[in-house]
Short mmCIF file of the C-alpha atoms (twelve columns), coordinates in Angstrom:
data_MODEL
# 
_entry.id   MODEL 
# 
loop_
_atom_site.group_PDB 
_atom_site.id 
_atom_site.type_symbol 
_atom_site.label_atom_id 
_atom_site.label_alt_id 
_atom_site.label_comp_id 
_atom_site.label_asym_id 
_atom_site.label_seq_id 
_atom_site.Cartn_x 
_atom_site.Cartn_y 
_atom_site.Cartn_z 
_atom_site.pdbx_PDB_model_num 
ATOM 1  C CA . MET A 1  61.040 39.997 139.228 1 
ATOM 2  C CA . ARG A 2  62.390 36.482 139.785 1 
ATOM 3  C CA . ILE A 3  59.145 34.939 138.616 1 
ATOM 4  C CA . ARG A 4  59.295 36.890 135.381 1 
ATOM 5  C CA . LYS A 5  62.915 35.844 134.728 1 
ATOM 6  C CA . ALA A 6  62.063 32.224 135.495 1 
ATOM 7  C CA . HIS A 7  59.104 32.410 133.121 1 
ATOM 8  C CA . VAL A 8  61.298 33.770 130.321 1 
ATOM 9  C CA . LEU A 9  63.907 31.074 130.933 1 
ATOM 10 C CA . GLN A 10 61.234 28.364 130.935 1 
ATOM 11 C CA . HIS A 11 59.755 29.727 127.700 1 
ATOM 12 C CA . ARG A 12 63.153 29.708 125.982 1 
ATOM 13 C CA . LEU A 13 63.864 26.154 127.127 1 
ATOM 14 C CA . CYS A 14 60.462 24.900 125.925 1 
ATOM 15 C CA . GLU A 15 60.912 26.700 122.632 1 
ATOM 16 C CA . LYS A 16 64.313 25.065 122.023 1 
ATOM 17 C CA . LEU A 17 63.489 21.577 123.330 1 
ATOM 18 C CA . PRO A 18 62.091 20.061 120.095 1 
ATOM 19 C CA . HIS A 19 65.009 21.524 118.168 1 
ATOM 20 C CA . ARG A 20 67.514 20.042 120.639 1 
ATOM 21 C CA . LEU A 21 65.850 16.605 120.520 1 
ATOM 22 C CA . LEU A 22 66.104 16.627 116.737 1 
ATOM 23 C CA . GLN A 23 69.795 17.430 116.965 1 
ATOM 24 C CA . GLU A 24 70.182 14.350 119.180 1 
ATOM 25 C CA . ASP A 25 68.416 12.174 116.557 1 
ATOM 26 C CA . CYS A 26 65.319 11.671 118.733 1 
ATOM 27 C CA . GLY A 27 62.598 11.747 116.100 1 
ATOM 28 C CA . ILE A 28 60.807 13.840 113.530 1 
ATOM 29 C CA . SER A 29 59.099 17.172 114.109 1 
ATOM 30 C CA . PHE A 30 57.229 19.978 112.372 1 
ATOM 31 C CA . LEU A 31 58.939 23.276 113.138 1 
ATOM 32 C CA . TYR A 32 58.999 26.721 111.644 1 
ATOM 33 C CA . ARG A 33 61.829 26.943 109.134 1 
ATOM 34 C CA . THR A 34 63.215 30.087 110.784 1 
ATOM 35 C CA . ILE A 35 63.966 28.086 113.941 1 
ATOM 36 C CA . VAL A 36 66.068 25.467 112.150 1 
ATOM 37 C CA . GLU A 37 67.327 27.180 108.988 1 
ATOM 38 C CA . GLU A 38 70.911 27.444 110.260 1 
ATOM 39 C CA . ASP A 39 70.998 23.730 111.131 1 
ATOM 40 C CA . LEU A 40 69.497 22.871 107.734 1 
ATOM 41 C CA . ARG A 41 72.222 24.884 105.983 1 
ATOM 42 C CA . SER A 42 74.976 23.291 108.056 1 
ATOM 43 C CA . GLY A 43 73.603 19.770 107.533 1 
ATOM 44 C CA . LEU A 44 72.984 19.164 111.247 1 
ATOM 45 C CA . LEU A 45 69.283 18.687 110.458 1 
ATOM 46 C CA . ARG A 46 67.647 17.464 107.277 1 
ATOM 47 C CA . GLU A 47 64.278 18.293 105.758 1 
ATOM 48 C CA . ILE A 48 62.026 15.423 104.704 1 
ATOM 49 C CA . PRO A 49 59.848 16.601 101.791 1 
ATOM 50 C CA . LEU A 50 56.239 15.377 101.986 1 
ATOM 51 C CA . ARG A 51 54.011 15.093 98.935  1 
ATOM 52 C CA . ASP A 52 50.369 16.149 99.091  1 
ATOM 53 C CA . PHE A 53 50.624 17.112 102.758 1 
ATOM 54 C CA . HIS A 54 48.851 20.230 103.939 1 
ATOM 55 C CA . ILE A 55 48.742 21.354 107.535 1 
ATOM 56 C CA . ARG A 56 46.610 23.979 109.197 1 
ATOM 57 C CA . HIS A 57 46.690 25.209 112.756 1 
ATOM 58 C CA . ASP A 58 45.297 27.971 114.901 1 
ATOM 59 C CA . TYR A 59 47.135 31.103 115.922 1 
ATOM 60 C CA . THR A 60 46.618 33.041 119.115 1 
ATOM 61 C CA . PHE A 61 47.068 36.793 119.077 1 
ATOM 62 C CA . LEU A 62 47.640 38.558 122.379 1 
ATOM 63 C CA . TRP A 63 48.016 42.263 122.945 1 
ATOM 64 C CA . ARG A 64 47.817 44.725 125.788 1 
ATOM 65 C CA . LYS A 65 44.366 45.759 126.928 1 
ATOM 66 C CA . ASP A 66 43.454 49.203 125.560 1 
ATOM 67 C CA . SER A 67 46.419 49.162 123.161 1 
ATOM 68 C CA . ILE A 68 46.378 51.875 120.513 1 
ATOM 69 C CA . PHE A 69 46.871 49.026 118.016 1 
ATOM 70 C CA . SER A 70 43.788 47.023 119.096 1 
ATOM 71 C CA . ASP A 71 41.661 47.976 116.081 1 
ATOM 72 C CA . GLU A 72 44.481 47.179 113.664 1 
ATOM 73 C CA . ILE A 73 45.188 43.827 115.319 1 
ATOM 74 C CA . ARG A 74 41.495 42.884 115.216 1 
ATOM 75 C CA . ARG A 75 41.385 43.815 111.508 1 
ATOM 76 C CA . ILE A 76 44.395 41.573 110.818 1 
ATOM 77 C CA . CYS A 77 42.811 38.706 112.767 1 
ATOM 78 C CA . LEU A 78 39.619 39.023 110.720 1 
ATOM 79 C CA . GLU A 79 41.625 39.041 107.481 1 
ATOM 80 C CA . LEU A 80 43.431 35.851 108.474 1 
ATOM 81 C CA . ARG A 81 40.274 33.924 109.376 1 
ATOM 82 C CA . SER A 82 39.455 31.019 107.111 1 
ATOM 83 C CA . PRO A 83 36.350 31.332 104.929 1 
ATOM 84 C CA . GLY A 84 33.265 30.036 106.682 1 
ATOM 85 C CA . GLU A 85 34.432 30.730 110.215 1 
# 
């Protein structure tokens, strides 16, 4: 049980680290808007609009082995694949 709690704590710290560094004026980052929307509204962080910039990255989907949702999740993954993959 301790290992699981430590893992959750570590995950939360890693998830918040880039956000915290930005708050301390330690650089520029690309983050999901939902993570920083409150700080954007309050003025603690500022968005830098970029022209003609498009970014693409991979997603990883994980689910329990033998889940009743496995077929549905696989269908969604196939829908989200880029053409030509």
